[in-house]
C-alpha positions in Angstrom: 16.7 -35.9 -13.1 13.8 -33.5 -13.2 14.3 -29.9 -14.5 13.5 -26.9 -12.4 10.4 -26.1 -14.5 9.0 -29.6 -14.0 9.6 -29.4 -10.3 7.9 -26.0 -10.1 4.9 -27.2 -12.1 4.6 -30.2 -9.9 4.7 -28.0 -6.7 2.2 -25.6 -8.3 -0.2 -28.5 -9.2 0.1 -30.0 -5.7 -0.7 -26.7 -3.9 -3.2 -25.2 -6.4 -6.2 -26.2 -4.3 -4.5 -25.4 -1.0 -6.6 -22.9 1.0 -3.4 -21.1 2.1 -2.4 -20.4 -1.5 -3.2 -17.0 -2.8 -5.3 -16.7 -5.9 -3.6 -13.4 -6.8 -6.8 -11.3 -6.3 -5.4 -9.6 -3.2 -2.1 -8.8 -5.0 -4.0 -7.4 -8.0 -6.2 -5.2 -5.7 -3.2 -3.8 -3.9 -1.5 -3.1 -7.2 -4.6 -1.2 -8.4 -4.8 0.8 -5.2 -1.1 1.8 -5.5 -1.6 2.9 -9.1 -4.6 5.0 -8.0 -2.6 6.5 -5.3 0.1 7.5 -7.7 -2.5 9.3 -9.9 -4.0 11.0 -6.8 -3.3 14.7 -6.6 -2.1 15.7 -3.1 0.8 15.6 -0.6 2.7 12.3 0.0 0.8 11.9 3.3 -2.5 12.3 1.5 -1.5 9.6 -1.0 -0.6 7.3 1.9 -3.9 8.1 3.5 -5.7 7.3 0.3 -4.1 3.9 0.1 -4.8 3.1 3.8 -8.4 4.1 3.5 -8.7 2.0 0.4 -7.4 -1.0 2.3 -10.3 -0.8 4.8 -12.9 -0.1 2.0 -13.2 3.7 2.3 -13.1 5.9 -0.8 -10.8 8.8 0.4 -12.1 11.1 -2.4 -15.7 10.8 -1.0 -14.7 12.1 2.4 -15.5 15.7 3.2 -12.7 18.2 3.6 -13.4 18.3 7.4 -13.0 14.5 7.6 -9.9 14.6 5.5 -8.4 17.2 7.8 -9.3 15.2 10.8 -7.5 12.1 9.3 -4.5 14.3 8.4 -4.2 15.4 12.1 -4.5 11.9 13.3 -2.0 10.4 10.8 0.5 13.2 11.5 0.8 11.6 15.0 2.2 8.4 13.4 6.0 8.1 13.3 5.6 5.5 10.5 3.8 8.1 8.2 6.2 11.0 8.8 7.3 12.4 5.4 10.7 13.6 6.7 12.8 11.4 8.9 16.3 12.0 10.2 17.7 9.7 7.5 15.8 11.8 4.9 17.2 15.0 6.3 20.8 13.9 6.0 22.9 16.7 4.5 20.0 19.2 4.5 19.7 22.4 6.4 17.4 22.2 9.4 15.2 25.2 10.1 
């Protein structure tokens, strides 16, 4: 009977050249972008915008203040990027 490690090595060897197998570069790039976003000074929404712009190849820090404000207004319309949700407001006083 084969051990789990032997089975996993065999699977990895069989699929190593498969074009659907990730080489890890995309994961590494996403990890670096998230680390940069954590270091980024700004609101939580600005950090999210920084990551999203990085995903499409735009350096958020090189945008003018006017462009950043335009993006902020656009992203504020997204329900997915809202900072406070009803679940996040649970037990808090609403103004």
